[in-house]
N, CA, C and O atoms as a GROMACS GRO file, in nm:
protein
  464
    1MET      N    1   6.890  12.428  10.115
    1MET     CA    2   6.996  12.472  10.006
    1MET      C    3   7.115  12.370   9.963
    1MET      O    4   7.217  12.349  10.029
    2ASN      N    5   7.088  12.324   9.867
    2ASN     CA    6   7.230  12.211   9.811
    2ASN      C    7   7.400  12.317   9.835
    2ASN      O    8   7.428  12.418   9.771
    3LYS      N    9   7.455  12.274   9.904
    3LYS     CA   10   7.586  12.348   9.904
    3LYS      C   11   7.701  12.284   9.838
    3LYS      O   12   7.692  12.161   9.833
    4ILE      N   13   7.812  12.340   9.783
    4ILE     CA   14   7.954  12.294   9.748
    4ILE      C   15   8.050  12.380   9.855
    4ILE      O   16   8.051  12.502   9.867
    5TYR      N   17   8.129  12.285   9.928
    5TYR     CA   18   8.263  12.366  10.014
    5TYR      C   19   8.371  12.338   9.936
    5TYR      O   20   8.421  12.225   9.929
    6TYR      N   21   8.425  12.469   9.852
    6TYR     CA   22   8.532  12.412   9.786
    6TYR      C   23   8.675  12.510   9.757
    6TYR      O   24   8.667  12.601   9.840
    7LEU      N   25   8.753  12.523   9.707
    7LEU     CA   26   8.856  12.591   9.699
    7LEU      C   27   8.884  12.676   9.543
    7LEU      O   28   8.950  12.614   9.460
    8ALA      N   29   8.847  12.776   9.517
    8ALA     CA   30   8.857  12.854   9.405
    8ALA      C   31   8.998  12.844   9.318
    8ALA      O   32   9.002  12.833   9.196
    9SER      N   33   9.087  12.847   9.385
    9SER     CA   34   9.213  12.831   9.329
    9SER      C   35   9.301  12.699   9.333
    9SER      O   36   9.424  12.703   9.327
   10CYS      N   37   9.219  12.566   9.344
   10CYS     CA   38   9.224  12.474   9.361
   10CYS      C   39   9.171  12.386   9.199
   10CYS      O   40   9.053  12.369   9.168
   11ASP      N   41   9.286  12.342   9.119
   11ASP     CA   42   9.243  12.319   8.958
   11ASP      C   43   9.130  12.230   8.970
   11ASP      O   44   9.021  12.272   8.930
   12THR      N   45   9.140  12.104   9.022
   12THR     CA   46   9.060  11.996   9.055
   12THR      C   47   8.939  11.995   9.072
   12THR      O   48   8.862  11.914   9.020
   13CYS      N   49   8.893  12.141   9.191
   13CYS     CA   50   8.754  12.181   9.202
   13CYS      C   51   8.712  12.227   9.111
   13CYS      O   52   8.595  12.205   9.080
   14ARG      N   53   8.800  12.317   9.028
   14ARG     CA   54   8.715  12.413   8.896
   14ARG      C   55   8.708  12.292   8.785
   14ARG      O   56   8.623  12.318   8.699
   15LYS      N   57   8.765  12.185   8.768
   15LYS     CA   58   8.723  12.078   8.696
   15LYS      C   59   8.567  12.024   8.723
   15LYS      O   60   8.463  12.031   8.658
   16ILE      N   61   8.604  11.965   8.858
   16ILE     CA   62   8.470  11.892   8.873
   16ILE      C   63   8.351  11.992   8.888
   16ILE      O   64   8.240  11.940   8.883
   17ILE      N   65   8.356  12.135   8.906
   17ILE     CA   66   8.254  12.235   8.903
   17ILE      C   67   8.212  12.218   8.725
   17ILE      O   68   8.101  12.183   8.684
   18LYS      N   69   8.310  12.247   8.653
   18LYS     CA   70   8.261  12.263   8.490
   18LYS      C   71   8.222  12.107   8.447
   18LYS      O   72   8.173  12.080   8.337
   19SER      N   73   8.244  12.034   8.526
   19SER     CA   74   8.148  11.897   8.447
   19SER      C   75   8.017  11.902   8.516
   19SER      O   76   7.935  11.818   8.478
   20LEU      N   77   7.976  11.997   8.627
   20LEU     CA   78   7.855  11.922   8.676
   20LEU      C   79   7.720  11.998   8.625
   20LEU      O   80   7.703  12.115   8.590
   21PRO      N   81   7.634  11.888   8.634
   21PRO     CA   82   7.498  11.984   8.523
   21PRO      C   83   7.433  12.053   8.639
   21PRO      O   84   7.467  12.018   8.752
   22ASN      N   85   7.352  12.139   8.627
   22ASN     CA   86   7.276  12.204   8.687
   22ASN      C   87   7.293  12.245   8.802
   22ASN      O   88   7.225  12.225   8.903
   23SER      N   89   7.422  12.324   8.784
   23SER     CA   90   7.518  12.389   8.906
   23SER      C   91   7.460  12.486   8.988
   23SER      O   92   7.493  12.513   9.104
   24ASN      N   93   7.341  12.556   8.899
   24ASN     CA   94   7.308  12.686   8.936
   24ASN      C   95   7.208  12.591   9.065
   24ASN      O   96   7.154  12.666   9.146
   25LYS      N   97   7.186  12.455   9.084
   25LYS     CA   98   7.105  12.407   9.176
   25LYS      C   99   7.187  12.396   9.341
   25LYS      O  100   7.140  12.340   9.440
   26LEU      N  101   7.337  12.476   9.330
   26LEU     CA  102   7.400  12.469   9.443
   26LEU      C  103   7.435  12.612   9.470
   26LEU      O  104   7.416  12.710   9.398
   27GLU      N  105   7.493  12.604   9.596
   27GLU     CA  106   7.494  12.770   9.655
   27GLU      C  107   7.690  12.762   9.715
   27GLU      O  108   7.739  12.742   9.826
   28PHE      N  109   7.744  12.786   9.599
   28PHE     CA  110   7.895  12.783   9.626
   28PHE      C  111   7.960  12.843   9.764
   28PHE      O  112   7.926  12.953   9.810
   29HIS      N  113   8.053  12.760   9.824
   29HIS     CA  114   8.106  12.860   9.940
   29HIS      C  115   8.253  12.820   9.945
   29HIS      O  116   8.291  12.708   9.979
   30ASP      N  117   8.343  12.935   9.903
   30ASP     CA  118   8.463  12.918   9.860
   30ASP      C  119   8.560  12.902   9.981
   30ASP      O  120   8.635  12.999   9.983
   31ILE      N  121   8.582  12.823  10.073
   31ILE     CA  122   8.653  12.792  10.172
   31ILE      C  123   8.814  12.857  10.192
   31ILE      O  124   8.894  12.809  10.273
   32ARG      N  125   8.848  12.979  10.100
   32ARG     CA  126   8.928  13.051  10.147
   32ARG      C  127   8.850  13.179  10.145
   32ARG      O  128   8.879  13.228  10.254
   33GLN      N  129   8.808  13.222  10.113
   33GLN     CA  130   8.785  13.375  10.087
   33GLN      C  131   8.663  13.354  10.221
   33GLN      O  132   8.665  13.435  10.314
   34ASN      N  133   8.570  13.249  10.217
   34ASN     CA  134   8.473  13.246  10.358
   34ASN      C  135   8.511  13.078  10.430
   34ASN      O  136   8.480  12.962  10.403
   35PRO      N  137   8.598  13.151  10.539
   35PRO     CA  138   8.596  13.010  10.607
   35PRO      C  139   8.468  12.951  10.662
   35PRO      O  140   8.365  13.014  10.684
   36ILE      N  141   8.494  12.798  10.683
   36ILE     CA  142   8.376  12.739  10.737
   36ILE      C  143   8.337  12.768  10.870
   36ILE      O  144   8.422  12.839  10.923
   37THR      N  145   8.250  12.744  10.939
   37THR     CA  146   8.241  12.829  11.017
   37THR      C  147   8.212  12.691  11.193
   37THR      O  148   8.158  12.582  11.174
   38GLU      N  149   8.231  12.707  11.250
   38GLU     CA  150   8.156  12.570  11.370
   38GLU      C  151   8.010  12.473  11.289
   38GLU      O  152   7.971  12.363  11.249
   39LYS      N  153   7.981  12.597  11.305
   39LYS     CA  154   7.814  12.526  11.275
   39LYS      C  155   7.837  12.474  11.165
   39LYS      O  156   7.822  12.351  11.170
   40GLU      N  157   7.867  12.512  11.064
   40GLU     CA  158   7.873  12.444  10.907
   40GLU      C  159   7.947  12.315  10.970
   40GLU      O  160   7.882  12.212  10.988
   41LEU      N  161   8.100  12.322  11.007
   41LEU     CA  162   8.166  12.143  11.030
   41LEU      C  163   8.061  12.090  11.113
   41LEU      O  164   8.050  11.968  11.115
   42GLU      N  165   7.986  12.157  11.179
   42GLU     CA  166   7.879  12.013  11.283
   42GLU      C  167   7.766  11.984  11.190
   42GLU      O  168   7.690  11.894  11.227
   43GLU      N  169   7.733  12.058  11.046
   43GLU     CA  170   7.631  12.014  11.000
   43GLU      C  171   7.733  11.878  10.874
   43GLU      O  172   7.681  11.777  10.828
   44MET      N  173   7.855  11.915  10.853
   44MET     CA  174   7.912  11.838  10.804
   44MET      C  175   7.935  11.691  10.869
   44MET      O  176   7.914  11.586  10.807
   45HIS      N  177   7.974  11.696  10.984
   45HIS     CA  178   8.010  11.621  11.096
   45HIS      C  179   7.878  11.505  11.093
   45HIS      O  180   7.878  11.383  11.077
   46ALA      N  181   7.763  11.613  11.119
   46ALA     CA  182   7.655  11.474  11.176
   46ALA      C  183   7.587  11.369  11.025
   46ALA      O  184   7.527  11.261  11.024
   47LEU      N  185   7.628  11.451  10.921
   47LEU     CA  186   7.656  11.384  10.816
   47LEU      C  187   7.689  11.288  10.756
   47LEU      O  188   7.632  11.206  10.683
   48SER      N  189   7.802  11.306  10.796
   48SER     CA  190   7.919  11.236  10.767
   48SER      C  191   7.966  11.078  10.888
   48SER      O  192   7.984  10.962  10.848
   49GLY      N  193   7.973  11.123  11.018
   49GLY     CA  194   7.999  11.064  11.098
   49GLY      C  195   8.124  11.063  11.202
   49GLY      O  196   8.137  10.995  11.304
   50SER      N  197   8.228  11.177  11.134
   50SER     CA  198   8.316  11.165  11.147
   50SER      C  199   8.388  11.288  11.147
   50SER      O  200   8.338  11.348  11.052
   51TYR      N  201   8.501  11.383  11.212
   51TYR     CA  202   8.569  11.502  11.169
   51TYR      C  203   8.645  11.462  11.068
   51TYR      O  204   8.647  11.519  10.959
   52GLU      N  205   8.735  11.328  11.106
   52GLU     CA  206   8.832  11.234  11.012
   52GLU      C  207   8.789  11.216  10.883
   52GLU      O  208   8.863  11.237  10.787
   53ALA      N  209   8.663  11.175  10.872
   53ALA     CA  210   8.636  11.155  10.722
   53ALA      C  211   8.650  11.293  10.641
   53ALA      O  212   8.696  11.295  10.527
   54LEU      N  213   8.615  11.386  10.694
   54LEU     CA  214   8.623  11.544  10.643
   54LEU      C  215   8.743  11.586  10.629
   54LEU      O  216   8.770  11.695  10.580
   55PHE      N  217   8.845  11.485  10.680
   55PHE     CA  218   9.018  11.557  10.726
   55PHE      C  219   9.089  11.508  10.595
   55PHE      O  220   9.080  11.394  10.549
   56SER      N  221   9.167  11.620  10.540
   56SER     CA  222   9.270  11.605  10.385
   56SER      C  223   9.439  11.587  10.486
   56SER      O  224   9.507  11.653  10.564
   57ARG      N  225   9.438  11.421  10.401
   57ARG     CA  226   9.590  11.394  10.445
   57ARG      C  227   9.673  11.408  10.338
   57ARG      O  228   9.776  11.340  10.329
   58LYS      N  229   9.642  11.488  10.256
   58LYS     CA  230   9.711  11.548  10.122
   58LYS      C  231   9.705  11.707  10.134
   58LYS      O  232   9.702  11.781  10.035
   59ALA      N  233   9.702  11.753  10.275
   59ALA     CA  234   9.760  11.873  10.313
   59ALA      C  235   9.846  11.905  10.298
   59ALA      O  236   9.918  11.807  10.317
   60GLN      N  237   9.936  12.024  10.260
   60GLN     CA  238  10.084  12.037  10.311
   60GLN      C  239  10.125  12.055  10.427
   60GLN      O  240  10.238  12.031  10.469
   61LEU      N  241  10.006  12.113  10.504
   61LEU     CA  242  10.017  12.152  10.654
   61LEU      C  243  10.024  11.992  10.700
   61LEU      O  244  10.128  11.952  10.751
   62TYR      N  245   9.910  11.901  10.682
   62TYR     CA  246   9.957  11.800  10.699
   62TYR      C  247  10.131  11.755  10.752
   62TYR      O  248  10.189  11.727  10.856
   63LYS      N  249  10.152  11.766  10.654
   63LYS     CA  250  10.304  11.698  10.619
   63LYS      C  251  10.334  11.788  10.711
   63LYS      O  252  10.340  11.757  10.830
   64SER      N  253  10.354  11.899  10.672
   64SER     CA  254  10.477  12.018  10.756
   64SER      C  255  10.447  12.070  10.916
   64SER      O  256  10.511  12.153  10.981
   65LEU      N  257  10.354  12.009  10.947
   65LEU     CA  258  10.324  11.967  11.123
   65LEU      C  259  10.350  11.826  11.160
   65LEU      O  260  10.350  11.783  11.275
   66ASP      N  261  10.373  11.758  11.052
   66ASP     CA  262  10.426  11.601  11.096
   66ASP      C  263  10.310  11.534  11.183
   66ASP      O  264  10.322  11.467  11.285
   67LEU      N  265  10.228  11.559  11.134
   67LEU     CA  266  10.066  11.521  11.188
   67LEU      C  267  10.069  11.370  11.177
   67LEU      O  268  10.074  11.296  11.276
   68LYS      N  269  10.066  11.335  11.074
   68LYS     CA  270  10.082  11.168  11.000
   68LYS      C  271  10.158  11.080  11.099
   68LYS      O  272  10.144  10.958  11.104
   69ASN      N  273  10.259  11.166  11.195
   69ASN     CA  274  10.313  11.056  11.327
   69ASN      C  275  10.281  11.094  11.476
   69ASN      O  276  10.345  11.053  11.574
   70LYS      N  277  10.148  11.197  11.481
   70LYS     CA  278  10.117  11.182  11.586
   70LYS      C  279   9.962  11.089  11.564
   70LYS      O  280   9.912  11.056  11.456
   71THR      N  281   9.908  11.061  11.715
   71THR     CA  282   9.779  10.979  11.682
   71THR      C  283   9.661  11.125  11.750
   71THR      O  284   9.642  11.156  11.868
   72LEU      N  285   9.609  11.177  11.640
   72LEU     CA  286   9.479  11.257  11.677
   72LEU      C  287   9.332  11.183  11.650
   72LEU      O  288   9.284  11.106  11.567
   73SER      N  289   9.288  11.258  11.780
   73SER     CA  290   9.121  11.232  11.846
   73SER      C  291   9.048  11.321  11.730
   73SER      O  292   9.104  11.387  11.642
   74GLU      N  293   8.891  11.302  11.754
   74GLU     CA  294   8.822  11.338  11.663
   74GLU      C  295   8.840  11.514  11.687
   74GLU      O  296   8.843  11.604  11.603
   75ALA      N  297   8.847  11.520  11.823
   75ALA     CA  298   8.895  11.671  11.861
   75ALA      C  299   8.999  11.736  11.828
   75ALA      O  300   8.993  11.859  11.834
   76ASP      N  301   9.106  11.678  11.789
   76ASP     CA  302   9.223  11.725  11.714
   76ASP      C  303   9.179  11.753  11.573
   76ASP      O  304   9.235  11.848  11.518
   77TYR      N  305   9.050  11.660  11.480
   77TYR     CA  306   9.065  11.694  11.369
   77TYR      C  307   8.984  11.792  11.344
   77TYR      O  308   8.990  11.858  11.240
   78LYS      N  309   8.860  11.823  11.482
   78LYS     CA  310   8.791  11.927  11.460
   78LYS      C  311   8.855  12.061  11.470
   78LYS      O  312   8.807  12.162  11.418
   79MET      N  313   8.963  12.059  11.539
   79MET     CA  314   9.036  12.202  11.598
   79MET      C  315   9.103  12.187  11.457
   79MET      O  316   9.044  12.263  11.381
   80TYR      N  317   9.166  12.143  11.415
   80TYR     CA  318   9.242  12.132  11.272
   80TYR      C  319   9.190  12.206  11.140
   80TYR      O  320   9.236  12.287  11.060
   81LEU      N  321   9.066  12.132  11.162
   81LEU     CA  322   8.943  12.212  11.037
   81LEU      C  323   8.912  12.328  11.060
   81LEU      O  324   8.915  12.414  10.972
   82LEU      N  325   8.877  12.352  11.179
   82LEU     CA  326   8.849  12.508  11.162
   82LEU      C  327   8.964  12.575  11.149
   82LEU      O  328   8.969  12.663  11.063
   83GLN      N  329   9.088  12.546  11.236
   83GLN     CA  330   9.216  12.658  11.198
   83GLN      C  331   9.263  12.674  11.064
   83GLN      O  332   9.355  12.750  11.034
   84HIS      N  333   9.194  12.597  10.976
   84HIS     CA  334   9.253  12.616  10.858
   84HIS      C  335   9.227  12.533  10.745
   84HIS      O  336   9.223  12.410  10.734
   85TYR      N  337   9.207  12.642  10.649
   85TYR     CA  338   9.050  12.567  10.514
   85TYR      C  339   9.156  12.469  10.421
   85TYR      O  340   9.119  12.394  10.331
   86THR      N  341   9.242  12.480  10.448
   86THR     CA  342   9.350  12.326  10.373
   86THR      C  343   9.310  12.181  10.412
   86THR      O  344   9.294  12.089  10.332
   87PHE      N  345   9.298  12.174  10.534
   87PHE     CA  346   9.272  12.032  10.639
   87PHE      C  347   9.130  11.987  10.550
   87PHE      O  348   9.128  11.868  10.519
   88LEU      N  349   9.018  12.066  10.508
   88LEU     CA  350   8.901  12.012  10.466
   88LEU      C  351   8.918  11.924  10.328
   88LEU      O  352   8.957  11.981  10.225
   89SER      N  353   8.891  11.803  10.329
   89SER     CA  354   8.914  11.764  10.163
   89SER      C  355   8.816  11.788  10.100
   89SER      O  356   8.714  11.795  10.169
   90ARG      N  357   8.804  11.806   9.993
   90ARG     CA  358   8.712  11.904   9.917
   90ARG      C  359   8.744  11.826   9.760
   90ARG      O  360   8.841  11.760   9.724
   91PRO      N  361   8.643  11.859   9.702
   91PRO     CA  362   8.528  11.978   9.745
   91PRO      C  363   8.394  11.844   9.820
   91PRO      O  364   8.360  11.728   9.796
   92VAL      N  365   8.359  11.947   9.911
   92VAL     CA  366   8.236  11.893  10.008
   92VAL      C  367   8.131  11.920   9.963
   92VAL      O  368   8.081  12.032   9.975
   93PHE      N  369   8.080  11.827   9.906
   93PHE     CA  370   7.903  11.858   9.897
   93PHE      C  371   7.764  11.834   9.955
   93PHE      O  372   7.751  11.714   9.979
   94ILE      N  373   7.657  11.902   9.985
   94ILE     CA  374   7.558  11.917  10.121
   94ILE      C  375   7.423  11.885   9.996
   94ILE      O  376   7.331  11.960   9.964
   95ILE      N  377   7.450  11.771   9.955
   95ILE     CA  378   7.266  11.770   9.837
   95ILE      C  379   7.127  11.702   9.882
   95ILE      O  380   7.098  11.622   9.793
   96ASP      N  381   7.074  11.701   9.937
   96ASP     CA  382   6.927  11.674   9.987
   96ASP      C  383   6.938  11.627  10.072
   96ASP      O  384   6.868  11.526  10.082
   97GLY      N  385   7.039  11.663  10.209
   97GLY     CA  386   7.094  11.580  10.336
   97GLY      C  387   7.174  11.534  10.312
   97GLY      O  388   7.248  11.530  10.411
   98LYS      N  389   7.242  11.460  10.182
   98LYS     CA  390   7.321  11.390  10.226
   98LYS      C  391   7.521  11.466  10.162
   98LYS      O  392   7.557  11.551  10.080
   99ILE      N  393   7.581  11.388  10.241
   99ILE     CA  394   7.744  11.449  10.219
   99ILE      C  395   7.800  11.355  10.124
   99ILE      O  396   7.778  11.235  10.138
  100TYR      N  397   7.879  11.403  10.019
  100TYR     CA  398   7.974  11.397   9.938
  100TYR      C  399   8.100  11.443   9.999
  100TYR      O  400   8.088  11.560  10.036
  101ILE      N  401   8.221  11.394  10.023
  101ILE     CA  402   8.304  11.469  10.049
  101ILE      C  403   8.433  11.402   9.945
  101ILE      O  404   8.443  11.282   9.922
  102GLY      N  405   8.516  11.494   9.898
  102GLY     CA  406   8.664  11.459   9.807
  102GLY      C  407   8.627  11.465   9.678
  102GLY      O  408   8.522  11.516   9.640
  103ASN      N  409   8.715  11.411   9.603
  103ASN     CA  410   8.702  11.413   9.469
  103ASN      C  411   8.733  11.230   9.416
  103ASN      O  412   8.782  11.202   9.306
  104ASN      N  413   8.710  11.170   9.476
  104ASN     CA  414   8.725  11.034   9.434
  104ASN      C  415   8.665  11.040   9.288
  104ASN      O  416   8.636  11.158   9.269
  105GLN      N  417   8.633  10.962   9.171
  105GLN     CA  418   8.569  10.921   9.045
  105GLN      C  419   8.431  10.904   9.104
  105GLN      O  420   8.331  10.972   9.077
  106LYS      N  421   8.441  10.799   9.194
  106LYS     CA  422   8.274  10.741   9.244
  106LYS      C  423   8.195  10.848   9.308
  106LYS      O  424   8.080  10.872   9.271
  107ASN      N  425   8.246  10.904   9.391
  107ASN     CA  426   8.182  10.977   9.470
  107ASN      C  427   8.155  11.131   9.323
  107ASN      O  428   8.034  11.126   9.301
  108ILE      N  429   8.186  11.189   9.277
  108ILE     CA  430   8.162  11.259   9.176
  108ILE      C  431   8.075  11.208   9.101
  108ILE      O  432   7.960  11.247   9.080
  109ALA      N  433   8.125  11.128   9.064
  109ALA     CA  434   8.001  11.024   8.942
  109ALA      C  435   7.881  11.028   9.030
  109ALA      O  436   7.785  11.055   8.958
  110GLU      N  437   7.835  11.010   9.183
  110GLU     CA  438   7.728  11.006   9.253
  110GLU      C  439   7.670  11.169   9.237
  110GLU      O  440   7.557  11.192   9.195
  111VAL      N  441   7.733  11.242   9.264
  111VAL     CA  442   7.688  11.364   9.273
  111VAL      C  443   7.635  11.458   9.118
  111VAL      O  444   7.556  11.552   9.108
  112ILE      N  445   7.740  11.366   8.983
  112ILE     CA  446   7.644  11.436   8.899
  112ILE      C  447   7.529  11.398   8.890
  112ILE      O  448   7.431  11.469   8.868
  113LYS      N  449   7.533  11.248   8.914
  113LYS     CA  450   7.407  11.159   8.884
  113LYS      C  451   7.262  11.245   9.006
  113LYS      O  452   7.142  11.264   8.986
  114VAL      N  453   7.311  11.262   9.071
  114VAL     CA  454   7.195  11.389   9.174
  114VAL      C  455   7.130  11.444   9.171
  114VAL      O  456   7.018  11.461   9.217
  115LEU      N  457   7.254  11.522   9.057
  115LEU     CA  458   7.215  11.680   9.021
  115LEU      C  459   7.110  11.674   8.878
  115LEU      O  460   7.033  11.763   8.842
  116SER      N  461   7.129  11.560   8.821
  116SER     CA  462   7.095  11.569   8.668
  116SER      C  463   6.938  11.552   8.704
  116SER      O  464   6.854  11.552   8.614
   0.00000   0.00000   0.00000
């Protein structure tokens, strides 16, 4: 099943979801209401190649924990991703065995193309 990991309270996520064609082809997973499991994170890691690729440096917790001044390992990224939903770079789409991470225009354009 094709899936989107998103945050329902995120305006950017809501705007992106509205723009998607055939969104009925996606299983929606609100990461605040239903935190990602280690198994789901492992699947994302297998597709993306790293936990760092899934990690958001825009998260307020990233700043408040002063993580920018720390050297983080892959194990650290995994721990933070499992610890709090805000560390996941959103939205994350898994469509036909391919992962699309984040909300940059190129990424969203590719998602729209594969869903069309």
